Structures are given as structure tokens and as C-alpha cells.
N, CA, C and O atoms as a GROMACS GRO file, in nm:
protein
  408
    1ASN      N    1   0.436  -1.159  -1.857
    1ASN     CA    2   0.312  -1.236  -1.847
    1ASN      C    3   0.215  -1.175  -1.748
    1ASN      O    4   0.108  -1.232  -1.724
    2GLY      N    5   0.249  -1.061  -1.688
    2GLY     CA    6   0.158  -0.996  -1.593
    2GLY      C    7   0.174  -1.044  -1.451
    2GLY      O    8   0.117  -0.983  -1.360
    3ASN      N    9   0.250  -1.150  -1.428
    3ASN     CA   10   0.268  -1.202  -1.292
    3ASN      C   11   0.402  -1.162  -1.232
    3ASN      O   12   0.432  -1.198  -1.118
    4ASN      N   13   0.483  -1.088  -1.306
    4ASN     CA   14   0.614  -1.048  -1.258
    4ASN      C   15   0.621  -0.897  -1.243
    4ASN      O   16   0.563  -0.823  -1.322
    5ALA      N   17   0.693  -0.852  -1.141
    5ALA     CA   18   0.718  -0.708  -1.123
    5ALA      C   19   0.841  -0.674  -1.206
    5ALA      O   20   0.948  -0.730  -1.184
    6CYS      N   21   0.826  -0.582  -1.300
    6CYS     CA   22   0.937  -0.541  -1.386
    6CYS      C   23   1.029  -0.447  -1.311
    6CYS      O   24   0.985  -0.370  -1.226
    7TRP      N   25   1.158  -0.452  -1.345
    7TRP     CA   26   1.256  -0.363  -1.283
    7TRP      C   27   1.215  -0.218  -1.307
    7TRP      O   28   1.187  -0.180  -1.421
    8GLY      N   29   1.210  -0.138  -1.202
    8GLY     CA   30   1.172   0.002  -1.214
    8GLY      C   31   1.024   0.028  -1.198
    8GLY      O   32   0.981   0.143  -1.197
    9SER      N   33   0.944  -0.078  -1.185
    9SER     CA   34   0.800  -0.060  -1.169
    9SER      C   35   0.766  -0.030  -1.023
    9SER      O   36   0.850  -0.046  -0.934
   10THR      N   37   0.643   0.014  -1.001
   10THR     CA   38   0.594   0.044  -0.866
   10THR      C   39   0.489  -0.060  -0.828
   10THR      O   40   0.399  -0.090  -0.906
   11VAL      N   41   0.501  -0.114  -0.708
   11VAL     CA   42   0.404  -0.210  -0.657
   11VAL      C   43   0.354  -0.162  -0.521
   11VAL      O   44   0.420  -0.082  -0.454
   12VAL      N   45   0.239  -0.210  -0.482
   12VAL     CA   46   0.183  -0.180  -0.351
   12VAL      C   47   0.173  -0.312  -0.276
   12VAL      O   48   0.122  -0.411  -0.330
   13GLY      N   49   0.222  -0.314  -0.153
   13GLY     CA   50   0.218  -0.438  -0.078
   13GLY      C   51   0.232  -0.415   0.070
   13GLY      O   52   0.234  -0.301   0.117
   14LEU      N   53   0.242  -0.524   0.144
   14LEU     CA   54   0.252  -0.522   0.289
   14LEU      C   55   0.390  -0.572   0.329
   14LEU      O   56   0.430  -0.682   0.293
   15ASP      N   57   0.464  -0.489   0.405
   15ASP     CA   58   0.595  -0.529   0.457
   15ASP      C   59   0.571  -0.635   0.564
   15ASP      O   60   0.514  -0.605   0.669
   16GLU      N   61   0.616  -0.757   0.538
   16GLU     CA   62   0.596  -0.867   0.631
   16GLU      C   63   0.688  -0.858   0.753
   16GLU      O   64   0.670  -0.932   0.849
   17GLY      N   65   0.787  -0.768   0.749
   17GLY     CA   66   0.879  -0.754   0.861
   17GLY      C   67   0.989  -0.858   0.863
   17GLY      O   68   1.068  -0.863   0.956
   18ASP      N   69   0.993  -0.942   0.760
   18ASP     CA   70   1.093  -1.049   0.754
   18ASP      C   71   1.180  -1.040   0.629
   18ASP      O   72   1.243  -1.138   0.589
   19GLY      N   73   1.182  -0.921   0.568
   19GLY     CA   74   1.262  -0.903   0.447
   19GLY      C   75   1.184  -0.924   0.318
   19GLY      O   76   1.242  -0.920   0.210
   20TRP      N   77   1.054  -0.946   0.330
   20TRP     CA   78   0.971  -0.971   0.212
   20TRP      C   79   0.853  -0.874   0.207
   20TRP      O   80   0.802  -0.832   0.311
   21LEU      N   81   0.812  -0.838   0.086
   21LEU     CA   82   0.694  -0.754   0.064
   21LEU      C   83   0.585  -0.842   0.004
   21LEU      O   84   0.606  -0.903  -0.101
   22ARG      N   85   0.469  -0.849   0.069
   22ARG     CA   86   0.356  -0.928   0.017
   22ARG      C   87   0.274  -0.838  -0.074
   22ARG      O   88   0.222  -0.735  -0.033
   23VAL      N   89   0.262  -0.880  -0.201
   23VAL     CA   90   0.193  -0.802  -0.304
   23VAL      C   91   0.069  -0.880  -0.349
   23VAL      O   92   0.082  -0.995  -0.392
   24PRO      N   93  -0.051  -0.821  -0.339
   24PRO     CA   94  -0.172  -0.891  -0.385
   24PRO      C   95  -0.169  -0.911  -0.536
   24PRO      O   96  -0.127  -0.824  -0.611
   25LEU      N   97  -0.216  -1.029  -0.580
   25LEU     CA   98  -0.218  -1.061  -0.722
   25LEU      C   99  -0.331  -1.158  -0.751
   25LEU      O  100  -0.326  -1.273  -0.707
   26GLU      N  101  -0.430  -1.114  -0.824
   26GLU     CA  102  -0.538  -1.200  -0.873
   26GLU      C  103  -0.597  -1.290  -0.765
   26GLU      O  104  -0.605  -1.411  -0.784
   27GLY      N  105  -0.638  -1.234  -0.653
   27GLY     CA  106  -0.703  -1.311  -0.548
   27GLY      C  107  -0.609  -1.383  -0.454
   27GLY      O  108  -0.653  -1.440  -0.354
   28SER      N  109  -0.480  -1.382  -0.482
   28SER     CA  110  -0.383  -1.440  -0.389
   28SER      C  111  -0.274  -1.335  -0.368
   28SER      O  112  -0.302  -1.216  -0.374
   29SER      N  113  -0.152  -1.377  -0.344
   29SER     CA  114  -0.044  -1.280  -0.327
   29SER      C  115   0.088  -1.342  -0.367
   29SER      O  116   0.102  -1.464  -0.373
   30ARG      N  117   0.184  -1.256  -0.393
   30ARG     CA  118   0.322  -1.297  -0.424
   30ARG      C  119   0.414  -1.225  -0.327
   30ARG      O  120   0.379  -1.120  -0.273
   31LEU      N  121   0.531  -1.281  -0.304
   31LEU     CA  122   0.630  -1.220  -0.217
   31LEU      C  123   0.747  -1.169  -0.300
   31LEU      O  124   0.796  -1.238  -0.389
   32LEU      N  125   0.791  -1.047  -0.270
   32LEU     CA  126   0.909  -0.989  -0.334
   32LEU      C  127   1.012  -0.962  -0.226
   32LEU      O  128   0.978  -0.910  -0.119
   33PRO      N  129   1.140  -0.996  -0.251
   33PRO     CA  130   1.243  -0.969  -0.150
   33PRO      C  131   1.285  -0.822  -0.152
   33PRO      O  132   1.288  -0.759  -0.258
   34PHE      N  133   1.316  -0.769  -0.034
   34PHE     CA  134   1.370  -0.633  -0.028
   34PHE      C  135   1.515  -0.631  -0.073
   34PHE      O  136   1.562  -0.532  -0.130
   35LYS      N  137   1.589  -0.741  -0.047
   35LYS     CA  138   1.730  -0.749  -0.084
   35LYS      C  139   1.757  -0.877  -0.162
   35LYS      O  140   1.693  -0.979  -0.139
   36LEU      N  141   1.852  -0.869  -0.255
   36LEU     CA  142   1.904  -0.986  -0.325
   36LEU      C  143   2.056  -0.984  -0.308
   36LEU      O  144   2.120  -0.885  -0.343
   37ASP      N  145   2.111  -1.091  -0.257
   37ASP     CA  146   2.256  -1.100  -0.234
   37ASP      C  147   2.309  -0.978  -0.158
   37ASP      O  148   2.418  -0.929  -0.188
   38GLY      N  149   2.233  -0.930  -0.060
   38GLY     CA  150   2.275  -0.818   0.023
   38GLY      C  151   2.255  -0.680  -0.038
   38GLY      O  152   2.288  -0.580   0.026
   39THR      N  153   2.200  -0.673  -0.159
   39THR     CA  154   2.177  -0.545  -0.227
   39THR      C  155   2.028  -0.514  -0.226
   39THR      O  156   1.946  -0.599  -0.262
   40TRP      N  157   1.993  -0.391  -0.185
   40TRP     CA  158   1.853  -0.350  -0.183
   40TRP      C  159   1.798  -0.346  -0.326
   40TRP      O  160   1.857  -0.285  -0.414
   41VAL      N  161   1.685  -0.413  -0.347
   41VAL     CA  162   1.620  -0.411  -0.478
   41VAL      C  163   1.480  -0.349  -0.471
   41VAL      O  164   1.420  -0.319  -0.574
   42LEU      N  165   1.429  -0.330  -0.350
   42LEU     CA  166   1.301  -0.261  -0.330
   42LEU      C  167   1.324  -0.139  -0.243
   42LEU      O  168   1.394  -0.146  -0.142
   43LEU      N  169   1.266  -0.029  -0.282
   43LEU     CA  170   1.272   0.095  -0.204
   43LEU      C  171   1.131   0.135  -0.167
   43LEU      O  172   1.040   0.124  -0.249
   44CYS      N  173   1.113   0.182  -0.045
   44CYS     CA  174   0.982   0.227   0.000
   44CYS      C  175   0.964   0.373  -0.040
   44CYS      O  176   1.039   0.460   0.005
   45LEU      N  177   0.865   0.400  -0.126
   45LEU     CA  178   0.838   0.536  -0.170
   45LEU      C  179   0.743   0.607  -0.075
   45LEU      O  180   0.750   0.729  -0.060
   46GLU      N  181   0.654   0.531  -0.011
   46GLU     CA  182   0.551   0.591   0.073
   46GLU      C  183   0.501   0.487   0.172
   46GLU      O  184   0.492   0.369   0.139
   47THR      N  185   0.470   0.531   0.292
   47THR     CA  186   0.412   0.443   0.393
   47THR      C  187   0.267   0.483   0.414
   47THR      O  188   0.238   0.599   0.441
   48GLN      N  189   0.179   0.389   0.401
   48GLN     CA  190   0.036   0.414   0.418
   48GLN      C  191  -0.011   0.345   0.544
   48GLN      O  192  -0.008   0.222   0.553
   49ILE      N  193  -0.054   0.423   0.642
   49ILE     CA  194  -0.106   0.360   0.764
   49ILE      C  195  -0.257   0.374   0.774
   49ILE      O  196  -0.320   0.308   0.856
   50ILE      N  197  -0.315   0.461   0.692
   50ILE     CA  198  -0.459   0.481   0.696
   50ILE      C  199  -0.527   0.367   0.622
   50ILE      O  200  -0.488   0.334   0.510
   51GLY      N  201  -0.628   0.307   0.683
   51GLY     CA  202  -0.701   0.199   0.620
   51GLY      C  203  -0.739   0.091   0.720
   51GLY      O  204  -0.724   0.109   0.841
   52LEU      N  205  -0.788  -0.020   0.668
   52LEU     CA  206  -0.828  -0.132   0.754
   52LEU      C  207  -0.708  -0.217   0.789
   52LEU      O  208  -0.617  -0.236   0.708
   53TRP      N  209  -0.707  -0.269   0.911
   53TRP     CA  210  -0.598  -0.352   0.960
   53TRP      C  211  -0.656  -0.477   1.025
   53TRP      O  212  -0.768  -0.475   1.077
   54TRP      N  213  -0.579  -0.584   1.023
   54TRP     CA  214  -0.615  -0.707   1.094
   54TRP      C  215  -0.496  -0.749   1.178
   54TRP      O  216  -0.382  -0.740   1.133
   55ILE      N  217  -0.522  -0.795   1.297
   55ILE     CA  218  -0.417  -0.848   1.383
   55ILE      C  219  -0.436  -0.998   1.387
   55ILE      O  220  -0.547  -1.047   1.410
   56GLU      N  221  -0.329  -1.071   1.364
   56GLU     CA  222  -0.336  -1.216   1.356
   56GLU      C  223  -0.403  -1.274   1.481
   56GLU      O  224  -0.374  -1.232   1.593
   57ASP      N  225  -0.491  -1.370   1.461
   57ASP     CA  226  -0.564  -1.439   1.569
   57ASP      C  227  -0.659  -1.348   1.645
   57ASP      O  228  -0.700  -1.383   1.756
   58CYS      N  229  -0.696  -1.234   1.590
   58CYS     CA  230  -0.790  -1.143   1.654
   58CYS      C  231  -0.916  -1.136   1.568
   58CYS      O  232  -0.907  -1.123   1.446
   59THR      N  233  -1.031  -1.145   1.630
   59THR     CA  234  -1.156  -1.145   1.554
   59THR      C  235  -1.209  -1.006   1.528
   59THR      O  236  -1.300  -0.990   1.446
   60ASN      N  237  -1.156  -0.904   1.594
   60ASN     CA  238  -1.204  -0.767   1.576
   60ASN      C  239  -1.129  -0.697   1.463
   60ASN      O  240  -1.009  -0.716   1.446
   61GLN      N  241  -1.201  -0.617   1.388
   61GLN     CA  242  -1.143  -0.540   1.280
   61GLN      C  243  -1.095  -0.405   1.333
   61GLN      O  244  -1.159  -0.347   1.420
   62PHE      N  245  -0.984  -0.356   1.281
   62PHE     CA  246  -0.928  -0.227   1.320
   62PHE      C  247  -0.913  -0.140   1.197
   62PHE      O  248  -0.905  -0.191   1.085
   63ARG      N  249  -0.910  -0.009   1.217
   63ARG     CA  250  -0.880   0.081   1.106
   63ARG      C  251  -0.816   0.207   1.161
   63ARG      O  252  -0.837   0.244   1.277
   64ILE      N  253  -0.738   0.272   1.078
   64ILE     CA  254  -0.681   0.402   1.111
   64ILE      C  255  -0.738   0.501   1.012
   64ILE      O  256  -0.729   0.481   0.891
   65THR      N  257  -0.796   0.609   1.064
   65THR     CA  258  -0.858   0.712   0.980
   65THR      C  259  -0.798   0.848   1.016
   65THR      O  260  -0.724   0.860   1.113
   66LYS      N  261  -0.831   0.947   0.938
   66LYS     CA  262  -0.786   1.084   0.965
   66LYS      C  263  -0.908   1.169   0.994
   66LYS      O  264  -1.005   1.165   0.918
   67THR      N  265  -0.904   1.246   1.103
   67THR     CA  266  -1.015   1.333   1.140
   67THR      C  267  -1.016   1.457   1.050
   67THR      O  268  -0.916   1.485   0.983
   68PRO      N  269  -1.127   1.532   1.047
   68PRO     CA  270  -1.130   1.656   0.968
   68PRO      C  271  -1.020   1.756   1.009
   68PRO      O  272  -0.979   1.839   0.928
   69ARG      N  273  -0.972   1.746   1.133
   69ARG     CA  274  -0.864   1.835   1.180
   69ARG      C  275  -0.726   1.779   1.149
   69ARG      O  276  -0.625   1.838   1.187
   70GLY      N  277  -0.721   1.664   1.079
   70GLY     CA  278  -0.593   1.608   1.038
   70GLY      C  279  -0.527   1.516   1.139
   70GLY      O  280  -0.414   1.474   1.118
   71GLN      N  281  -0.596   1.484   1.250
   71GLN     CA  282  -0.539   1.393   1.349
   71GLN      C  283  -0.566   1.249   1.306
   71GLN      O  284  -0.667   1.219   1.243
   72LEU      N  285  -0.474   1.160   1.342
   72LEU     CA  286  -0.496   1.018   1.317
   72LEU      C  287  -0.584   0.961   1.427
   72LEU      O  288  -0.572   0.998   1.544
   73ARG      N  289  -0.672   0.871   1.388
   73ARG     CA  290  -0.765   0.810   1.482
   73ARG      C  291  -0.761   0.659   1.464
   73ARG      O  292  -0.765   0.610   1.351
   74PHE      N  293  -0.754   0.586   1.574
   74PHE     CA  294  -0.754   0.440   1.574
   74PHE      C  295  -0.894   0.393   1.611
   74PHE      O  296  -0.944   0.426   1.718
   75ASP      N  297  -0.957   0.316   1.523
   75ASP     CA  298  -1.093   0.265   1.545
   75ASP      C  299  -1.088   0.113   1.552
   75ASP      O  300  -1.011   0.050   1.480
   76TRP      N  301  -1.170   0.054   1.636
   76TRP     CA  302  -1.183  -0.091   1.637
   76TRP      C  303  -1.329  -0.129   1.650
   76TRP      O  304  -1.407  -0.061   1.718
   77TRP      N  305  -1.366  -0.239   1.584
   77TRP     CA  306  -1.503  -0.288   1.575
   77TRP      C  307  -1.528  -0.384   1.690
   77TRP      O  308  -1.466  -0.490   1.697
   78VAL      N  309  -1.619  -0.348   1.781
   78VAL     CA  310  -1.649  -0.432   1.897
   78VAL      C  311  -1.800  -0.444   1.911
   78VAL      O  312  -1.870  -0.344   1.926
   79GLU      N  313  -1.848  -0.565   1.906
   79GLU     CA  314  -1.990  -0.596   1.928
   79GLU      C  315  -2.083  -0.506   1.848
   79GLU      O  316  -2.180  -0.453   1.901
   80GLY      N  317  -2.053  -0.490   1.719
   80GLY     CA  318  -2.143  -0.419   1.628
   80GLY      C  319  -2.129  -0.269   1.626
   80GLY      O  320  -2.215  -0.201   1.569
   81ASP      N  321  -2.024  -0.213   1.686
   81ASP     CA  322  -2.006  -0.068   1.684
   81ASP      C  323  -1.858  -0.035   1.680
   81ASP      O  324  -1.775  -0.111   1.729
   82TRP      N  325  -1.825   0.081   1.620
   82TRP     CA  326  -1.687   0.127   1.616
   82TRP      C  327  -1.655   0.205   1.743
   82TRP      O  328  -1.728   0.297   1.779
   83LEU      N  329  -1.546   0.170   1.811
   83LEU     CA  330  -1.491   0.247   1.922
   83LEU      C  331  -1.365   0.315   1.868
   83LEU      O  332  -1.302   0.262   1.777
   84PHE      N  333  -1.328   0.430   1.924
   84PHE     CA  334  -1.210   0.496   1.868
   84PHE      C  335  -1.133   0.574   1.972
   84PHE      O  336  -1.184   0.607   2.079
   85CYS      N  337  -1.009   0.603   1.939
   85CYS     CA  338  -0.924   0.693   2.018
   85CYS      C  339  -0.836   0.769   1.921
   85CYS      O  340  -0.805   0.721   1.812
   86THR      N  341  -0.795   0.888   1.960
   86THR     CA  342  -0.708   0.970   1.877
   86THR      C  343  -0.563   0.927   1.900
   86THR      O  344  -0.521   0.905   2.014
   87LEU      N  345  -0.488   0.916   1.792
   87LEU     CA  346  -0.347   0.878   1.801
   87LEU      C  347  -0.262   1.004   1.808
   87LEU      O  348  -0.272   1.092   1.724
   88ARG      N  349  -0.178   1.011   1.911
   88ARG     CA  350  -0.089   1.126   1.928
   88ARG      C  351   0.050   1.077   1.967
   88ARG      O  352   0.064   0.970   2.026
   89PRO      N  353   0.152   1.155   1.934
   89PRO     CA  354   0.287   1.119   1.980
   89PRO      C  355   0.291   1.116   2.133
   89PRO      O  356   0.216   1.188   2.198
   90GLN      N  357   0.377   1.034   2.189
   90GLN     CA  358   0.386   1.020   2.335
   90GLN      C  359   0.413   1.155   2.401
   90GLN      O  360   0.368   1.178   2.513
   91SER      N  361   0.485   1.242   2.334
   91SER     CA  362   0.516   1.373   2.392
   91SER      C  363   0.391   1.458   2.414
   91SER      O  364   0.394   1.556   2.489
   92GLN      N  365   0.278   1.422   2.348
   92GLN     CA  366   0.154   1.497   2.361
   92GLN      C  367   0.052   1.429   2.452
   92GLN      O  368  -0.060   1.478   2.466
   93TRP      N  369   0.089   1.317   2.515
   93TRP     CA  370  -0.003   1.250   2.606
   93TRP      C  371  -0.026   1.338   2.728
   93TRP      O  372   0.066   1.405   2.774
   94LEU      N  373  -0.147   1.338   2.779
   94LEU     CA  374  -0.181   1.416   2.898
   94LEU      C  375  -0.187   1.326   3.020
   94LEU      O  376  -0.222   1.208   3.008
   95GLU      N  377  -0.153   1.378   3.135
   95GLU     CA  378  -0.157   1.300   3.258
   95GLU      C  379  -0.299   1.251   3.284
   95GLU      O  380  -0.395   1.328   3.272
   96GLY      N  381  -0.312   1.125   3.319
   96GLY     CA  382  -0.442   1.068   3.348
   96GLY      C  383  -0.512   1.009   3.228
   96GLY      O  384  -0.620   0.951   3.242
   97GLU      N  385  -0.454   1.021   3.109
   97GLU     CA  386  -0.517   0.963   2.990
   97GLU      C  387  -0.500   0.812   2.991
   97GLU      O  388  -0.402   0.759   3.043
   98LEU      N  389  -0.598   0.745   2.934
   98LEU     CA  390  -0.589   0.601   2.916
   98LEU      C  391  -0.490   0.574   2.805
   98LEU      O  392  -0.504   0.625   2.694
   99VAL      N  393  -0.391   0.493   2.833
   99VAL     CA  394  -0.289   0.459   2.734
   99VAL      C  395  -0.295   0.309   2.714
   99VAL      O  396  -0.280   0.232   2.810
  100ILE      N  397  -0.316   0.266   2.591
  100ILE     CA  398  -0.317   0.124   2.558
  100ILE      C  399  -0.186   0.095   2.488
  100ILE      O  400  -0.160   0.148   2.380
  101ALA      N  401  -0.102   0.013   2.549
  101ALA     CA  402   0.029  -0.016   2.492
  101ALA      C  403   0.060  -0.163   2.510
  101ALA      O  404   0.006  -0.230   2.598
  102GLU      N  405   0.150  -0.211   2.426
  102GLU     CA  406   0.189  -0.350   2.434
  102GLU      C  407   0.298  -0.366   2.536
  102GLU      O  408   0.346  -0.477   2.558
   0.00000   0.00000   0.00000
């Protein structure tokens, strides 16, 4: 009927971190379990981090983009303008750099 994911099909969704994948469908969304009765039924083929992001209870929009040199960049929308920083592995951080961490 178009509302079910067929076995062997590919879907795109958001890993909720609680064992469920949220898949957009016709203006709303559906949840698919990663496991059924302890058996994996969903496999992750690719992880996409580039794009727009929202953090719950936060009014600012975030996005991750790729620079022309192939570096990942974290951008956030603040008071009508995009601010950004380059994302690098911790092993590449330089002394004295501003580090924003949780």
C-alpha cells in the first residue's frame, strides 16, 4: 500500500538512538525497529552527517557542510547570519584553539 517498508528495500531515516529509525512519510513519519526479537532487521549502509540539523529545545539552526578542500565545517545560524568552525579530529586540535564541547 506504499506505507510499508518491504523486506530488502532501502529507506532513509534518522536513528533516534533508542533502537528505532524515524522514516519520513507523506508529511509525517513512521518508526522502524533496528531489531526484532533480538535479531537485526535494519542495517546501516551509509551515515550522512552533511546537512541541516536541529537540536531539541534550541531555536538556532545548525548545518554541517564540506569545504572545497574537503574539510567538514559546522555552521550555526545566529541573529541573521551563519557562524562557522572547521571540524577536525581531536588529534589535530592546536594549542590555544577554542574548543566547544559538551
